[in-house]
C-alpha positions as CSV (number, residue, x, y, z in Angstrom):
1,M,17.6,142.6,80.7
2,V,16.9,139.3,82.4
3,F,13.4,139.0,81.0
4,N,13.4,141.8,78.5
5,V,14.2,141.3,74.8
6,R,16.9,142.9,72.7
7,D,15.2,143.2,69.3
8,T,17.3,145.8,67.6
9,N,19.4,143.3,65.5
10,L,16.8,140.7,65.0
11,S,15.4,139.6,61.6
12,I,11.7,139.4,62.3
13,K,10.0,136.5,60.5
14,T,6.3,137.2,59.7
15,E,5.6,134.6,57.0
16,Y,5.6,130.9,57.8
17,T,4.6,127.6,56.2
18,H,1.8,127.3,58.7
19,E,-0.8,129.8,59.8
20,I,-0.6,130.3,63.6
21,Q,-3.3,130.3,66.3
22,E,-2.7,131.1,69.9
23,I,-4.6,129.7,72.9
24,E,-3.9,132.2,75.7
25,H,-4.9,129.8,78.5
26,V,-5.8,126.1,79.0
27,W,-5.8,124.1,82.2
28,I,-3.8,120.9,82.3
29,P,-5.2,118.6,85.1
30,M,-2.9,116.7,87.4
31,S,-3.9,113.4,89.0
32,D,-4.1,115.0,92.5
33,G,-6.6,117.6,91.4
34,T,-4.0,120.4,90.9
35,K,-4.4,122.4,87.6
36,L,-1.4,123.8,85.7
37,S,-1.9,126.8,83.4
38,A,-0.6,126.6,79.9
39,R,-0.4,128.8,76.8
40,I,-0.2,127.2,73.4
41,W,0.7,128.3,69.9
42,M,0.0,125.9,67.0
43,P,-0.9,125.7,63.4
44,T,-4.5,126.6,62.8
45,D,-5.2,123.2,61.1
46,A,-3.4,121.1,63.8
47,E,-6.5,119.2,64.7
48,Q,-6.9,118.1,61.1
49,N,-3.2,117.6,60.6
50,P,-1.6,116.8,64.0
51,V,1.9,118.1,64.7
52,P,4.7,117.3,67.1
53,A,4.9,119.4,70.3
54,I,7.6,121.4,72.1
55,L,7.3,122.0,75.8
56,E,8.8,124.8,77.9
57,Y,8.1,124.2,81.6
58,I,9.4,126.9,84.0
59,P,8.2,128.9,87.1
60,Y,8.7,132.5,85.7
61,R,5.1,133.4,84.7
62,K,4.0,133.1,81.0
63,N,1.5,136.0,81.1
64,D,3.8,138.8,82.3
65,F,7.4,138.4,83.2
66,T,8.5,136.0,80.4
67,A,5.7,137.0,78.0
68,L,8.1,139.1,75.9
69,R,10.7,136.4,75.4
70,D,8.0,133.7,74.9
71,S,6.5,135.8,72.1
72,I,9.6,135.7,69.9
73,R,10.1,131.9,70.2
74,H,6.9,129.9,70.6
75,P,5.1,131.4,67.6
76,Y,8.2,130.8,65.6
77,F,8.1,127.1,66.4
78,A,4.3,127.0,65.7
79,G,4.8,128.6,62.3
80,H,7.2,125.8,61.4
81,G,4.7,123.1,62.2
82,Y,4.8,122.5,65.9
83,A,2.5,122.9,68.9
84,S,4.6,125.1,71.2
85,I,3.5,124.9,74.8
86,R,4.5,127.1,77.7
87,V,3.5,125.8,81.1
88,D,3.6,127.6,84.5
89,M,4.9,125.0,87.0
90,R,3.0,124.1,90.1
91,G,3.0,127.1,92.5
92,S,3.9,129.7,89.9
93,G,2.1,132.0,87.6
94,D,-1.6,131.0,87.1
95,S,-1.1,127.4,88.2
96,D,-2.4,125.9,91.4
97,G,-0.2,124.8,94.3
98,I,2.9,125.8,96.2
99,L,6.5,125.8,94.9
100,Y,8.4,124.5,97.9
101,D,11.9,124.2,96.3
102,E,13.8,123.7,93.1
103,Y,13.7,120.5,91.1
104,L,11.6,118.5,93.6
105,P,10.2,115.0,92.7
106,Q,6.8,116.6,92.4
107,E,8.1,118.9,89.6
108,Q,9.2,115.9,87.6
109,E,6.0,114.0,88.3
110,D,4.0,116.9,87.0
111,A,6.1,117.1,83.9
112,L,5.4,113.5,83.1
113,E,1.7,114.1,83.4
114,V,2.0,117.2,81.2
115,L,3.8,115.0,78.6
116,S,1.0,112.4,78.8
117,W,-1.7,115.1,78.4
118,I,0.1,116.6,75.4
119,S,0.4,113.2,73.7
120,E,-3.4,112.6,74.1
121,Q,-4.5,115.8,72.4
122,P,-6.2,115.6,69.0
123,W,-3.7,118.1,67.6
124,A,-0.6,116.1,68.7
125,T,1.3,113.4,66.9
126,G,2.5,112.0,70.2
127,S,6.1,113.1,69.7
128,V,7.3,115.8,72.1
129,G,10.5,117.8,72.6
130,M,11.5,119.9,75.6
131,I,13.4,123.2,75.5
132,G,14.5,125.5,78.3
133,K,17.2,127.8,79.6
134,S,18.4,127.7,83.2
135,W,15.6,126.1,85.3
136,G,14.0,124.8,82.1
137,G,17.3,123.4,81.0
138,F,17.8,121.7,84.3
139,N,14.4,120.0,84.3
140,G,14.7,119.1,80.6
141,L,17.6,116.9,81.6
142,Q,15.9,115.6,84.7
143,V,12.7,114.7,82.8
144,A,14.6,113.1,80.0
145,A,16.1,110.8,82.7
146,R,12.6,109.7,83.6
147,Q,12.2,108.2,80.1
148,H,8.6,109.2,79.2
149,P,7.8,107.5,75.9
150,A,6.4,110.7,74.3
151,L,9.6,112.7,75.0
152,K,11.8,112.2,72.0
153,A,14.6,114.9,72.3
154,I,15.5,117.9,74.3
155,I,17.4,121.2,73.9
156,T,19.0,122.3,77.2
157,L,20.5,125.7,77.5
158,C,22.6,127.2,80.3
159,S,22.0,124.2,82.6
160,T,23.9,121.7,84.7
161,D,24.1,118.0,85.2
162,D,25.5,118.5,88.8
163,R,23.4,120.6,91.2
164,Y,26.2,120.9,93.8
165,A,29.2,121.5,91.5
166,D,27.8,124.0,89.1
167,D,24.9,126.0,90.3
168,V,24.2,129.2,92.4
169,H,24.7,127.4,95.7
170,Y,28.3,126.0,95.9
171,M,31.4,125.9,93.9
172,G,34.4,123.7,94.7
173,G,32.8,123.1,98.1
174,C,32.7,126.9,98.8
175,L,29.4,128.6,99.6
176,L,28.7,131.2,96.9
177,A,28.0,134.3,98.8
178,S,27.5,136.2,95.6
179,D,24.5,134.1,94.5
180,M,23.2,131.8,97.2
181,L,21.1,134.5,99.0
182,W,20.5,136.5,95.9
183,W,18.8,133.7,94.0
184,A,16.8,132.5,97.1
185,S,15.6,136.1,97.6
186,T,14.7,136.2,94.0
187,M,12.6,133.1,94.2
188,L,11.0,134.2,97.4
189,V,9.6,137.4,95.8
190,Y,8.9,135.7,92.5
191,N,6.9,132.9,94.2
192,G,4.9,135.6,96.1
193,R,3.3,137.0,93.0
194,P,-0.5,136.4,92.6
195,A,-2.3,134.5,89.9
196,D,-4.2,136.6,87.4
197,P,-7.8,137.2,88.4
198,R,-8.8,137.1,84.8
199,I,-7.5,133.5,84.6
200,V,-8.3,132.0,88.0
201,G,-11.4,134.1,89.0
202,E,-12.5,135.4,92.3
203,G,-10.4,133.0,94.3
204,W,-7.2,134.7,93.3
205,R,-6.8,136.6,96.6
206,S,-7.2,133.5,98.9
207,S,-4.8,131.5,96.7
208,W,-2.4,134.4,96.7
209,L,-2.4,134.7,100.5
210,E,-1.9,130.9,100.8
211,R,1.0,131.1,98.4
212,L,2.6,133.9,100.4
213,E,2.1,132.0,103.7
214,K,3.3,128.6,102.6
215,T,6.2,129.3,100.2
216,P,9.4,129.0,102.1
217,P,12.7,130.9,101.7
218,F,14.7,128.3,99.7
219,V,18.0,129.5,101.2
220,E,17.4,127.8,104.5
221,K,17.4,124.4,102.9
222,W,20.4,125.2,100.7
223,V,22.6,126.3,103.5
224,E,21.5,123.3,105.6
225,H,23.1,121.0,103.0
226,Q,26.7,122.2,102.8
227,R,28.0,118.8,101.5
228,R,27.2,117.0,98.3
229,D,24.6,114.8,99.9
230,D,21.4,113.1,98.6
231,Y,19.7,116.5,98.5
232,W,22.0,117.7,95.7
233,K,22.3,114.3,94.1
234,H,18.6,114.4,93.4
235,G,18.2,116.1,90.1
236,S,21.9,115.8,89.2
237,V,21.8,113.6,86.1
238,C,25.5,113.0,86.3
239,E,24.6,110.4,89.0
240,D,23.6,108.1,86.1
241,Y,24.0,109.4,82.6
242,S,22.6,106.1,81.2
243,K,19.1,107.1,82.3
244,I,19.1,109.6,79.4
245,T,18.7,107.7,76.2
246,I,17.0,110.4,74.0
247,P,19.0,113.0,71.9
248,V,20.4,116.0,73.8
249,F,21.4,119.3,72.4
250,A,23.4,121.2,75.1
251,V,24.0,124.9,74.6
252,G,25.8,127.6,76.5
253,G,28.3,130.4,76.5
254,W,31.7,131.3,77.9
255,A,30.3,134.3,79.8
256,D,27.6,132.0,81.4
257,G,28.0,130.3,84.8
258,Y,26.9,126.8,83.6
259,T,29.1,125.9,80.6
260,N,31.2,123.3,82.4
261,A,28.3,120.8,82.2
262,I,28.3,120.7,78.4
263,F,31.7,119.0,78.3
264,R,30.6,116.5,80.9
265,L,27.4,115.7,79.0
266,L,29.2,115.2,75.8
267,E,31.6,112.8,77.5
268,G,29.1,111.0,79.7
269,L,25.9,110.6,77.6
270,E,25.8,107.5,75.4
271,G,23.0,108.5,73.0
272,P,22.9,111.1,70.2
273,R,24.1,114.4,71.5
274,K,25.5,117.7,70.3
275,G,27.1,120.7,72.0
276,L,27.2,124.4,71.1
277,I,29.2,127.1,73.0
278,G,29.4,130.7,72.0
279,P,30.8,133.8,73.7
280,W,27.4,134.4,75.3
281,A,26.1,135.2,78.7
282,H,23.1,133.5,80.4
283,E,20.7,134.0,77.4
284,Y,19.4,132.4,74.2
285,P,22.0,132.7,71.4
286,E,19.8,134.6,69.0
287,V,19.7,137.6,71.4
288,A,22.7,137.0,73.7
289,I,25.7,139.2,74.3
290,P,28.6,139.3,74.0
291,G,28.0,138.6,70.3
292,P,28.1,137.3,67.7
293,A,24.5,136.2,68.2
294,I,23.4,133.5,65.8
295,G,20.3,132.2,64.1
296,F,19.6,129.8,66.9
297,L,15.9,129.3,66.3
298,Q,16.8,128.0,62.8
299,E,19.2,125.5,64.5
300,C,16.4,124.5,66.8
301,I,14.1,123.8,63.9
302,R,16.8,121.7,62.2
303,W,17.1,119.7,65.5
304,W,13.3,119.3,66.0
305,D,12.6,118.4,62.3
306,H,15.2,115.7,62.5
307,W,14.1,114.1,65.8
308,L,10.4,114.9,65.9
309,K,9.4,114.8,62.2
310,G,12.0,112.3,60.9
311,Q,13.4,114.7,58.3
312,D,17.0,114.5,57.2
313,T,18.2,118.0,58.0
314,G,21.9,117.1,58.2
315,V,22.1,118.2,61.8
316,M,23.6,114.9,63.0
317,D,26.1,114.8,60.1
318,E,27.9,117.8,61.7
319,P,30.6,117.7,64.4
320,L,29.7,116.8,68.0
321,L,30.9,120.1,69.4
322,R,30.9,123.5,67.8
323,T,32.5,126.3,69.9
324,W,33.8,129.8,69.8
325,I,37.5,130.4,70.5
326,Q,37.7,133.9,72.0
327,D,40.5,136.2,71.0
328,S,42.6,138.2,73.4
329,V,40.8,141.5,74.2
330,P,41.4,144.3,76.7
331,P,39.5,143.9,80.0
332,Q,36.1,145.4,80.0
333,V,33.0,144.9,82.3
334,D,30.9,144.2,79.2
335,Y,31.4,143.5,75.5
336,K,28.8,143.9,72.7
337,E,30.9,141.6,70.6
338,R,33.7,139.2,71.5
339,P,36.1,138.6,68.6
340,G,37.1,135.1,67.8
341,K,36.3,132.1,65.5
342,W,34.1,129.0,65.3
343,V,35.9,125.7,65.6
344,A,34.7,122.1,65.9
345,E,35.5,118.8,67.5
346,T,34.1,115.4,66.3
347,E,34.5,113.8,69.7
348,W,35.0,114.7,73.4
349,P,37.5,114.3,75.0
350,S,39.2,115.4,71.8
351,P,42.5,114.0,70.4
352,N,43.2,117.6,69.3
353,I,43.7,118.6,72.9
354,Q,47.1,118.0,74.5
355,Y,47.8,119.2,78.1
356,E,50.9,121.3,78.6
357,E,52.3,121.9,82.1
358,Y,54.1,125.0,83.5
359,W,55.7,124.9,86.9
360,L,55.1,127.9,89.2
361,G,57.9,129.4,91.2
362,E,59.4,132.8,92.1
363,G,56.6,134.6,90.4
364,K,57.2,133.0,87.0
365,F,56.4,130.0,84.9
366,A,59.0,127.4,84.2
367,E,59.0,124.4,81.8
368,S,60.4,122.1,84.5
369,A,60.3,122.0,88.3
370,S,63.0,123.9,90.1
371,E,64.3,123.8,93.6
372,E,61.6,124.2,96.2
373,K,60.7,127.7,97.3
374,I,58.2,128.6,100.0
375,V,55.8,131.5,99.2
376,T,53.4,133.0,101.8
377,V,49.9,133.6,100.6
378,P,48.0,135.9,103.1
379,S,44.3,136.6,103.4
380,V,43.1,139.9,101.9
381,Q,39.3,139.9,102.5
382,S,38.5,142.3,99.7
383,H,40.2,140.1,97.1
384,G,37.6,139.3,94.4
385,L,35.5,142.4,94.4
386,Y,36.5,143.1,90.8
387,S,35.8,139.6,89.6
388,G,32.3,140.3,88.0
389,V,29.1,138.4,88.7
390,W,29.0,134.7,88.9
391,C,26.4,134.2,86.2
392,P,26.2,137.2,83.8
393,F,22.9,137.8,82.0
394,G,24.4,140.2,79.6
395,Q,23.7,143.4,81.6
396,E,26.2,146.2,81.6
397,G,28.8,145.8,84.3
398,D,28.5,142.0,84.6
399,L,32.0,141.0,83.6
400,A,35.3,141.2,85.5
401,S,37.3,144.4,85.6
402,D,41.0,144.7,84.9
403,Q,42.6,142.1,87.1
404,R,45.4,144.5,88.1
405,F,42.9,145.7,90.7
406,E,43.0,142.2,92.2
407,N,46.6,141.2,91.8
408,G,48.0,143.2,94.8
409,S,45.7,141.0,97.0
410,A,47.0,137.7,95.7
411,V,50.2,135.9,94.8
412,C,50.8,135.9,91.1
413,F,52.9,133.9,88.6
414,S,53.5,135.1,85.0
415,S,54.8,133.4,81.9
416,E,57.2,135.0,79.5
417,P,55.5,136.8,76.5
418,L,54.4,134.1,74.0
419,Q,56.3,133.8,70.7
420,H,53.2,132.6,68.9
421,D,49.4,132.4,69.4
422,I,48.2,129.5,71.6
423,E,44.6,128.2,71.7
424,I,43.2,126.4,74.8
425,L,39.9,124.6,75.0
426,G,38.6,122.7,78.0
427,F,39.4,122.8,81.7
428,P,42.6,124.5,82.9
429,E,43.9,123.0,86.2
430,V,46.3,124.3,88.9
431,T,47.9,121.8,91.2
432,V,49.7,123.1,94.3
433,E,51.4,121.8,97.3
434,V,50.1,123.9,100.2
435,S,49.7,124.1,104.0
436,S,47.4,126.2,106.1
437,N,47.8,127.7,109.5
438,K,44.1,127.0,110.1
439,P,42.0,123.8,109.9
440,N,39.5,125.4,107.5
441,A,40.7,127.3,104.4
442,L,39.9,127.8,100.7
443,L,41.9,128.4,97.6
444,S,40.9,130.6,94.7
445,V,42.7,130.6,91.4
446,R,42.5,133.0,88.5
447,L,43.9,132.5,85.0
448,C,44.5,135.8,83.1
449,D,45.6,137.1,79.8
450,V,48.1,140.0,80.2
451,D,48.8,142.2,77.3
452,E,51.9,144.2,76.4
453,D,50.8,147.1,78.6
454,G,50.1,145.0,81.6
455,A,46.3,145.0,81.3
456,S,44.9,141.8,82.7
457,T,41.8,140.1,81.4
458,L,40.2,137.3,83.4
459,V,40.1,134.1,81.3
460,S,38.9,131.5,83.8
461,W,38.8,130.9,87.6
462,G,38.1,128.2,90.1
463,L,37.6,127.6,93.8
464,L,38.3,124.7,96.2
465,N,37.3,124.5,99.8
466,L,40.5,122.7,101.1
467,T,38.5,120.7,103.6
468,H,36.8,119.2,100.5
469,R,40.2,118.3,99.0
470,N,39.4,114.6,98.9
471,S,35.6,114.6,98.8
472,H,32.6,116.9,98.6
473,E,30.6,114.3,100.4
474,N,32.9,113.7,103.4
475,P,35.1,116.7,104.0
476,T,37.8,116.7,106.7
477,P,39.6,119.5,108.5
478,L,43.1,120.4,107.6
479,E,45.9,119.7,110.0
480,P,47.6,123.1,110.4
481,G,51.1,123.1,109.0
482,K,50.7,119.8,107.2
483,R,51.5,119.8,103.5
484,Y,48.8,118.8,101.0
485,T,48.8,118.5,97.3
486,V,45.5,119.6,95.8
487,T,44.2,120.3,92.3
488,V,41.8,123.2,91.5
489,Q,39.8,122.7,88.3
490,L,39.1,126.1,86.6
491,N,36.0,126.8,84.6
492,A,36.1,125.4,81.0
493,V,37.1,128.0,78.4
494,G,38.0,128.5,74.8
495,H,40.6,131.2,74.4
496,K,43.4,132.2,72.1
497,L,46.4,133.9,73.8
498,K,47.9,136.3,71.4
499,A,51.6,136.3,70.7
500,G,53.3,138.9,72.9
501,H,50.8,138.4,75.7
502,R,51.5,136.5,78.9
503,W,49.6,133.9,81.0
504,Q,49.1,134.9,84.6
505,V,48.0,132.7,87.5
506,A,46.9,134.3,90.8
507,L,46.2,132.4,94.1
508,S,44.5,133.5,97.3
509,P,42.7,132.1,100.3
510,T,39.9,134.5,99.7
511,Y,37.5,135.4,96.8
512,W,34.8,137.8,98.1
513,P,31.9,137.9,97.3
514,H,31.9,134.7,95.3
515,A,33.3,132.5,98.2
516,W,32.0,132.9,101.7
517,P,35.2,133.6,103.7
518,S,36.7,131.1,106.2
519,G,35.8,131.6,109.8
520,E,39.4,132.9,110.6
521,A,41.9,134.8,108.5
522,V,44.1,132.2,106.8
523,T,47.7,132.2,105.8
524,L,48.7,129.6,103.3
525,Q,52.2,128.4,102.6
526,L,52.8,127.5,98.9
527,Y,55.6,125.1,98.2
528,C,56.8,125.9,94.7
529,G,58.5,122.9,93.3
530,K,57.7,119.7,91.6
531,N,54.0,119.7,92.8
532,T,53.0,123.2,92.0
533,K,52.0,123.8,88.4
534,L,49.5,124.9,85.8
535,R,48.0,122.5,83.3
536,L,46.6,124.0,80.2
537,P,44.4,122.2,77.5
538,L,46.2,123.3,74.4
539,R,44.2,122.8,71.2
540,N,45.7,122.1,67.8
541,P,43.7,123.8,65.1
542,S,41.9,121.4,62.9
543,P,41.3,121.5,59.1
544,L,37.6,120.9,60.1
545,D,37.5,124.4,61.4
546,N,37.6,125.8,57.9
547,T,34.7,123.7,56.6
548,L,32.0,124.8,59.0
549,H,28.9,126.4,57.6
550,E,28.1,129.9,58.7
551,F,25.1,130.3,61.1
552,D,22.2,132.2,59.8
553,R,21.4,135.7,61.0
554,P,19.3,135.8,64.2
555,E,15.7,135.3,63.3
556,T,12.6,135.4,65.6
557,A,8.9,136.0,65.6
558,S,7.7,139.5,66.3
559,V,8.0,140.8,69.8
560,M,4.6,141.2,71.3
561,E,3.3,144.8,71.5
562,R,4.3,146.6,74.7
563,K,4.6,150.1,76.1
564,I,7.7,151.0,78.1
565,L,6.6,152.5,81.4
566,R,10.1,152.8,82.9
567,E,13.4,152.1,81.2
568,E,15.8,149.5,82.7
569,S,19.0,150.6,84.4
570,R,22.0,149.1,86.1
571,S,24.7,150.4,88.5
572,R,27.5,148.5,90.2
573,N,29.8,150.4,92.6
574,I,32.6,149.5,94.9
575,S,33.5,151.8,97.9
576,H,36.1,151.6,100.6
577,N,35.9,153.4,103.9
578,L,39.5,154.2,104.8
579,L,38.6,154.9,108.4
580,T,36.8,151.6,109.2
581,G,38.4,149.4,106.5
582,E,35.0,148.4,105.2
583,W,34.5,147.5,101.5
584,V,31.1,147.7,100.0
585,L,30.0,146.3,96.6
586,E,26.5,147.6,95.7
587,D,24.8,146.1,92.7
588,Y,21.5,147.6,91.6
589,S,19.4,146.4,88.7
590,D,16.1,148.0,87.6
591,E,14.4,145.7,85.1
592,G,12.2,148.6,84.1
593,A,8.4,148.4,83.8
594,R,6.2,147.3,80.9
595,H,2.6,147.4,79.8
596,L,1.6,144.5,77.7
597,I,-1.2,145.5,75.3
598,S,-2.7,142.1,74.6
599,N,-3.7,141.3,78.2
600,D,-3.4,144.8,79.7
601,I,-0.9,143.6,82.3
602,E,1.6,146.0,83.9
603,Y,4.7,144.7,85.6
604,G,8.2,145.7,86.8
605,S,11.0,145.0,89.2
606,E,14.0,146.4,91.0
607,N,16.8,144.5,92.8
608,R,19.6,145.8,95.1
609,N,22.3,143.5,96.4
610,I,24.9,144.8,98.9
611,Y,28.1,142.9,99.9
612,R,30.1,144.1,102.8
613,I,33.4,143.0,104.3
614,K,36.2,144.6,106.4
615,D,39.9,144.4,106.1
616,G,41.3,141.6,108.3
617,D,37.9,140.4,109.5
618,P,36.3,137.5,107.7
619,L,33.4,137.5,110.2
620,S,32.4,140.9,109.0
621,A,31.1,139.4,105.7
622,N,27.5,140.3,105.2
623,V,25.1,140.1,102.2
624,T,21.8,142.0,101.9
625,C,19.3,141.5,99.0
626,E,16.3,143.7,98.4
627,W,13.5,143.4,95.9
628,K,10.6,145.5,94.8
629,L,8.2,144.0,92.3
630,N,4.8,144.9,90.9
631,V,2.2,143.2,88.7
632,G,-1.3,144.4,88.0
633,R,-4.0,145.6,85.6
634,G,-6.2,148.6,85.9
635,D,-7.6,148.8,89.4
636,W,-6.0,145.5,90.3
637,Q,-2.5,146.3,91.4
638,T,-0.2,144.2,93.6
639,R,3.3,144.9,94.9
640,L,5.8,142.8,96.8
641,E,8.9,143.8,98.7
642,S,11.5,141.5,100.2
643,F,14.6,142.0,102.4
644,S,17.1,139.2,103.0
645,T,20.3,139.2,105.0
646,M,23.0,136.6,105.7
647,S,26.0,136.8,108.0
648,A,28.1,134.3,110.0
649,D,30.3,133.9,113.1
650,K,32.9,131.1,113.4
651,S,30.3,128.4,114.1
652,T,27.0,129.6,112.6
653,F,25.3,131.2,109.6
654,Y,22.5,133.7,110.4
655,I,19.8,134.2,107.8
656,K,16.8,136.5,107.9
657,N,14.1,136.9,105.2
658,E,11.2,139.3,105.2
659,L,8.3,139.5,102.7
660,Y,5.6,142.1,102.4
661,A,2.7,142.1,100.0
662,F,0.4,145.0,99.0
663,E,-2.9,145.2,97.2
664,G,-2.9,148.8,95.9
665,E,-1.3,150.7,98.7
666,K,-2.8,148.5,101.5
667,Q,-0.4,146.0,103.1
668,V,-2.1,142.6,103.1
669,F,0.7,140.3,104.2
670,S,4.0,140.3,106.1
671,K,6.2,137.5,107.4
672,A,9.7,137.1,108.7
673,W,11.8,134.0,108.8
674,T,15.0,133.7,110.8
675,S,17.4,130.7,110.9
676,E,20.7,129.8,112.5
677,I,22.5,127.0,110.7
678,P,25.8,125.5,111.9
679,R,28.8,125.9,109.6
680,D,30.0,122.6,108.3
681,L,33.6,123.1,107.3
682,I,32.7,126.1,105.2
C-alpha cells in the first residue's frame, strides 16, 4: 500500500468554494537549462484572482506511481483556493537530469528556482507553502532553512532533522541492515524508470538509457560514511535550527520510523511551530493505519489559510503538541485501530513530564540500587527477527510480533504488576554499566508491555554502537573487560501501561536484521547496581486534555479513476534450518498493478527482501533485495529488474547491485556495480 490509496473510509468532497482546473504538464526551466516537469491544480479564475501556492517536490513520479495519492490531495487544496503544484525532481519522472543521491545541494538549489518561478506566475500571490511526507518532508525542512522570501510556511510529515540519527541508514551508530540496502535498491530501480514519451517526445529512449547508465547505487556512498561526518550533516537542519524562521507544522505517528524528530523540532525551533503525532504508520493521517485516521486535509487548510492567506483560523491558539496516548493492547503484527486518547502539551519539554527511575537487577525492577550483581549477556544472532520492520507503511505484517519469541535470546528485567495506570510520553532511556569481551560491540534495548497472561507488546526500542558511546563523529574501540557506563535513548513514544501489566526491559548485543552484527560474537557483562537503570518519562494527565476539539472525519478529493490489473499482496515468513542453523526472514510485497484511465498508463511493482544469518556466526549475515517494476502505455511497455546483495567479513562490507531494463521483452540495458568498503568500527 506504499503508493496505493485506502479510500473505503474516506468522505469524498466534490463541491468546493472554487472551481478547479488541472494542468497535466508544464515545464519549469532551471538556470542551467534543465527542465523540471510539474502538474498543477488551481482555481479556474486564478489568473484573474491570484492565489497562494502549495508545493510538493519529490522524486516518485507524478504521472504514475504517486498519481493516485496526488489525486486525493492536490485538487482538494485547489478547491479551497490554492494553486497546488506537484514537481518531479531533477532526474525523476518526466524531469530532465540525473538523481545522484538524496538531498544534494542541487536539489535545494532547484527548489529555490521552483519557488521563484511560482512566485512570478500570473496566477500566484507570491506566498508559497511546502508540504511533503518522507523525502518531501525532509526537503521541506531543508528548503525552509534556505530562507527563500516566497516560502512562508511548511508542513513536514514523517521526516527528520538529523539524517544520521533518524533515517534508513544508521541508528545509534549501528548500520541498519533492514533498510540500508533495501532503500538503496528501491531508489536504484525507481530512478531507472523512463520519462513518458507523451510528455518528453521522441528523445525519451536516449534520456532513459542515459539515466540508467549514470544513476549510481546510493548504498555505496551511504556505507562509505559510517560516522556522522559532513556528508550526513548536510541536510540535517538540527545543525542550525535558527536558519528556519518560518512556521513549521511537524506531523508523524508512533508506528512510523521518524517520529523522534518532532520532539527535537518543537524544542529546537524558535519560530511558530506545531506538532501532531497519531498512532499512524508512514502515511498521511487521513488514510493512515493504525487508526484512528483524522480529517488531516482540513487541518492543512486551517494551517495554510492562517499563514498564506492571513485568516484567523484559530490554529495557533491551540496547544503546541497534540498527540495520541496508546492504550495497552495484545501484540499483533498489524492493527486497524489502536485504542487510546488525544492529549496536548502547551510547551516542550513539558512540565507535565517527570522522569522516574527503576534500577535493574536479578531480572527485576527496583526503586533503588541494590548490591552489584554481574549478569552475562551472550550473542544470539537471530535475536530481533520478530521485531517488525523499521519503518512501517501500514502493510499487513509490518509490526512486531509477541516479544516472548525474542526474550529467550536476551536478558530481561520485569517490574511488578502496576497498581494503577501509568502514562509515558517522550524518550525512555536505559543506562547500563557494561563491559565487552571484544573491542567492537553494540547494545540493543527493548521496552515492552507485558499483560497478565505474559503476552509482550513492543512499546519502544533503541540501539547503540558501543564504539560510538562518546561520539558518532569520532568513535573509539572498546577496551575488552573495561567497564563503561552508557545510555541508550529509545524511540519516543506515548503509551499507557494498564494496571496489572508489567514493564519489561530486554538487552542484547544483537538485533538482526535491524542492526548489522558485530564482526565477532560478543559477550557483554552487565553490572547491575547503581549505574544500571531504566528512566521513564511519566506524564501527568492535564485538564487541557479534556478541552480538545475533535478532529473532523477524514475528507479528500475523489480518487482518480483506475482499473485494478493485479491486487496487492504481502507475505512475511521466518524459517530456521535446524541442520545448518540458518535463519531466513523473507519479506515479499506486491504493490499490485494499476491502469490509470486519464493518461492510459499501466504500472506495477514487486519487491522481495531476504535476510539470512546463522547461529553463532555474525559473518553469515546477508541481505538480498530484488525488484520487478513495470510502466507503460499500449505498445510502449518498459520493465526493470534489480538484484542487490550485501555481506561482510571482519574488515570489509561487500556490496553488489545489478540493474536490467527491458523495452517490451527486449533487454536494452544491463549493468553491475561491485564495491568493497572497509568496516569502520561497525
